[in-house]
C-alpha positions as CSV (number, residue, x, y, z in Angstrom):
1,M,8.6,19.8,-6.6
2,S,9.5,22.8,-7.7
3,G,11.8,23.7,-11.0
4,E,12.2,21.5,-13.2
5,C,12.5,17.4,-13.0
6,D,15.5,16.2,-12.1
7,K,15.3,13.4,-15.1
8,C,13.6,14.8,-17.6
9,G,14.2,18.1,-17.9
10,E,10.3,19.3,-17.4
11,H,8.0,21.2,-15.3
12,P,6.8,18.8,-13.1
13,L,3.2,19.4,-13.7
14,E,4.5,18.2,-17.4
15,C,7.0,15.9,-16.6
16,K,5.9,12.7,-18.2
17,C,8.9,10.1,-16.3
18,K,7.8,8.3,-13.3
19,Y,9.3,11.3,-11.0
20,I,6.0,12.5,-9.6
21,V,4.5,9.1,-8.9
22,E,8.4,8.6,-7.0
23,E,8.2,11.2,-5.3
24,L,3.9,10.6,-4.1
25,E,4.6,7.6,-3.2
26,E,7.2,8.3,-0.9
27,L,5.0,10.9,0.7
28,L,2.4,8.0,0.7
29,H,5.1,5.9,2.4
30,I,5.4,8.6,5.3
31,Q,1.8,9.2,5.6
32,M,0.8,5.8,6.0
33,M,3.3,5.7,9.2
34,N,1.7,4.5,12.5
35,G,1.1,7.8,14.4
36,N,0.4,10.4,10.9
37,W,-2.9,8.4,9.0
38,N,-4.6,7.3,12.4
39,Y,-3.5,10.2,14.3
40,D,-7.3,12.0,13.8
41,P,-10.0,11.6,11.2
42,Y,-8.6,15.0,9.0
43,M,-4.8,12.9,8.5
44,H,-6.8,9.6,7.3
45,G,-8.8,11.6,5.2
46,M,-5.4,13.4,3.7
47,T,-4.3,9.8,3.4
48,N,-7.2,8.2,1.0
49,G,-6.9,11.6,-1.0
50,M,-3.2,10.8,-1.6
51,I,-4.1,7.2,-2.3
52,L,-7.0,8.3,-4.5
53,F,-4.6,11.0,-6.5
54,L,-1.9,8.1,-6.6
55,S,-3.8,5.6,-7.9
56,L,-5.5,7.7,-10.7
57,M,-1.6,8.7,-12.0
58,K,-1.1,5.6,-12.5
59,G,-4.4,4.1,-13.6
60,E,-4.9,1.7,-11.0
61,V,-8.3,0.8,-8.7
62,P,-7.7,3.0,-5.0
63,K,-6.7,0.7,-1.9
64,F,-8.4,2.9,0.9
65,I,-7.8,2.3,4.4
66,D,-10.1,2.2,6.7
67,A,-10.1,4.0,9.8
68,P,-9.0,2.8,13.0
69,E,-11.3,1.8,15.9
70,K,-9.4,4.1,18.3
71,W,-7.6,7.7,17.0
72,V,-4.4,8.4,18.2
73,S,-5.3,12.1,19.5
74,E,-7.8,10.5,21.7
75,N,-5.6,7.9,23.2
76,R,-2.3,9.7,23.3
77,E,-1.3,8.1,26.7
78,E,-2.7,4.1,25.1
79,F,-0.1,4.9,22.1
80,F,2.9,6.5,23.1
81,G,3.0,4.3,26.9
82,R,2.6,7.4,29.0
83,Q,1.1,11.4,28.7
84,V,1.7,13.3,26.1
85,E,0.9,17.1,26.0
86,I,0.7,18.6,22.3
87,K,1.1,22.3,22.1
88,D,0.1,24.4,19.2
89,E,2.7,26.7,17.9
90,P,1.6,30.5,16.8
């Protein structure tokens, strides 16, 4: 989201069209996929923060999601059906 809006030519922060809302809705859709929003408390909080931000932009009441009973990060084998090792990259 840098440069100019493809639709109105304005800077994204000054854009009056729905470009930014559409982009954020797409990002929220990805964040809300199983394994993202419920991976750990941080990702759950990020999801609810994105929901809040988008609802403020649209003038709507946010519909937050509750935390899952189990986090994916604590139950990788159950979630993926096998043991999965996550390696941190440098």
